[in-house]
N, C-alpha and C positions, 0 to 999 in steps of 0.2 A: 250743484247749482245753488247759488245764494238766494235767500228769500227776496222776493221783489224783482229779481232779474227775469228777463224774458228768455225764451229758449235760445240755444246757441245759434240758431239760424235767424234770429230776429223776428220781425213781425210777419214774415212770409208764410203763407199757408203751405203746408207740406203735404203733398199727395204721395201716397206710397206708389212705387213703380209697379206696373203690371209686368209679370214675367213674360219674356219673349216666347211666343209660340210660333214655330215655323209652319209654313203652309203644308197642308196634307199633300203627299205625293203618292201616286200609285206605283211608280217605279223610281229607281235611283236617277240622279241627275245624268250620269254617264249613259245609262241605258236610254234615257229620254233623248239625249243628244244623238246617240247612234240611230235610234229610230227616226229622228227628224232628218238626219243626213242620208239615210237610205232612200228617202223619197225625193230629195232634191239637193243640188249644190247650194251652199250658203256661206257667207262670211261669218267671222266670229261675232261681229256686231249683230247680225241677223239671228244667229243662234242665241245670243244673250237675250234678245227681245222675246223670242219664242219660248225659251226655257225659263225665263225670268231669273237670270243670274247676271252678275257683272261681266262685262266683256273680258276683263283680266282673268276671271275665273274660267271663262269659256276656253281661253288659250291653255290654261293649266289642265283642264279636263281633256282637251284635245291631245295633249302630249301623252297622257296616260292611255287614251283611247287608241292612239297610234300604235302603242306597244301591245295592247291586248286584243284587238280585233282579229289579228292573224290566227288566233286559236279557234276562231269561229269560221274560218275560211273567208274572211273579209279583208279589205284593205282600205286604209284611209288615203284618199286621193287628194293632193294639194295642187290646185291651180295657182301658180306663183303670182306674186305681185308684179306690177308693171309701172314704169314711170309714165306719167301722163304727158310729159313734155317731150322726151326724146325716144320713148318706146322701149327702153332697156327692160329686159325681163330677168327677174331674179330667180333663174332656174336652179342654180347650185346652192341656194340658201337652205340650210338645214333647220334653222329656227322657224317656228310656225308664225311668230308675230310679224306684223307689218314692219318693213324697214323704215328708218328715219329719213334717209336721204339717198338719192340716186348716186352711185359711184361715178357715173359718166358726166352728168350735167349739174350735180349737187342740188337738184330741185327736190322739194319736199312733197310735191303733189304725186302721190303714189297710190295705186289701187290696193284694196285689201286682198289678201289671199282668199281663195274660195275653197271650201272643203266639201267632200262628198265621200260616201262609203260605197264600194262596189264589191261584188263577189270575185274571188280569185279565179 
């Protein structure tokens, strides 16, 4: 740096960034989701609000939970999405995420799938 020049950032006051510290959790996110779903059926949006994670992350965790709960004698139950206009039910859908459009009427008003965990 040349004498008389100001710092490379100009006159802006520079505060050092504080390191990111995640919230303290007693159990893992997936265990938390499983315990929440054992008590009641919820949509991914509701799960994300309770567990305090993004909705997209809730869907990702649900995919893993679906594979692993069977080892514990449990099963992830998925109540399928339904078109609000024509009543079409997305029963054969394998993806856990909410569909974009109804294949019958092309309407985008679709209910969220609801998830719960039951004993086998």
